[in-house]
C-alpha positions, 0 to 999 in steps of 0.5 A: 478503459484500462489503458486510460486508467493506467495512463492517469495513474502513471501521470498522477503519481509521476507528478505528485510531490514527495513530502519528506516529513516525517518520512517520504510519502505522497497523497494523490486525489482523483488517481483514476478516471471517474468511470474506472473508479465506478467500475472498481466499486462495482466489481469489488469481489463478494465477501466469499472471495476474500481470505483472512490475512492471518489464515493465509499465514502472512502475518503473526499471531498478534495480527487482527482477524478482521483484514481479508484479502484477495491477492491479484495472482493468476490463480486467485483471480481465476477462481472468481466468478464473472464479471469479477474475473475478467475485470480483475484479470485486466486490472492486474495485467496492467497494474502488475505489467511493469510500467507502473513499477518502473515509474515509481522506482525511478521517482523514488530512486534518489531515496532508494539510493540512500537506503541501499547504497552502492547496490546495483544488483537489487531485484525488485518484485511487486504484488497487489491485493484487494482488501476488505477491513471489517469492524474492529480492525485496527493496526498499532503504529509500526514500520513495515517488514525490512523487505518492503520498499514502497506501499501504495494504498488505494482507498475505495469507499463509496463516498466521503462520509468516513474520512477518519478511516484512512491510514494514520501517520505517527510520531514516537513520543521518544524522538530517538525511537526507530524500528527496523520493522515487524512488531506493532506498538501501543498507541500510547507510545505515539502521537498521531500526526494526521490521518490520510483521508479515506475518501473516494479515488485517493492514493496514499503511498509511502517509502519503508524507513525505520521511522515510517510509523503508520497504522489504523485507528480503532474503528468505532462504528458498527458494521463498517467495511473499509475497501482498498487496493494495496500495491507493494514493491519489495526487495529480496536480500536487501543489503545493509543501508549505506550512505553512498548513492549507487550507480544506475539501479537495475529495475527488474520484475 
């Protein structure tokens, strides 16, 4: 089951067209085989397995308290009870095994060359987390940390009843405004371009740029839980952006 899930994920993502406006992104439906998606849903960890992202010290004091995560690290997965432990250990082994990361870096390599210029020694790393957002969760428009390269958000709802809970893309009302990354900005300073549909087995992925403004509109419904899996690629000691394309970049995990 896991090899077929990996193969379908790679096929869908490798062949998805990159939309360039307002920043590079892809939207992929049926990203996993149907049986694997059902298994994902059945093995979502119990609430007690998650930790607040804020409590983990990974975000600033202004970040909402209502995002809970389970990092797919060996130690965090080992702490799960069965059958969750085996399922997520197997999933993490192929998701973080390197093949998927290599494919997406190759897919976005011309755009990465524009960002990083003539840098041939960049070392990439990746991580994956299972996420549970709860009622009152919202994220103002922002761009990600400068260390972020690519973000992949796998939506894991039970049905398509709440498509408006997806991640939104924003345009600043001041067309010249950009942000290197970090702070969350007020919704009133942006126009919401569209919201990626929070529907089953769907992937929204985008490249970190200084205008990659995204966020989550405030959840109005009561007792809502927003389940997703996040896969990120980051870079350490990124050089200053440069216009010249680099020679072949070394993709190392």
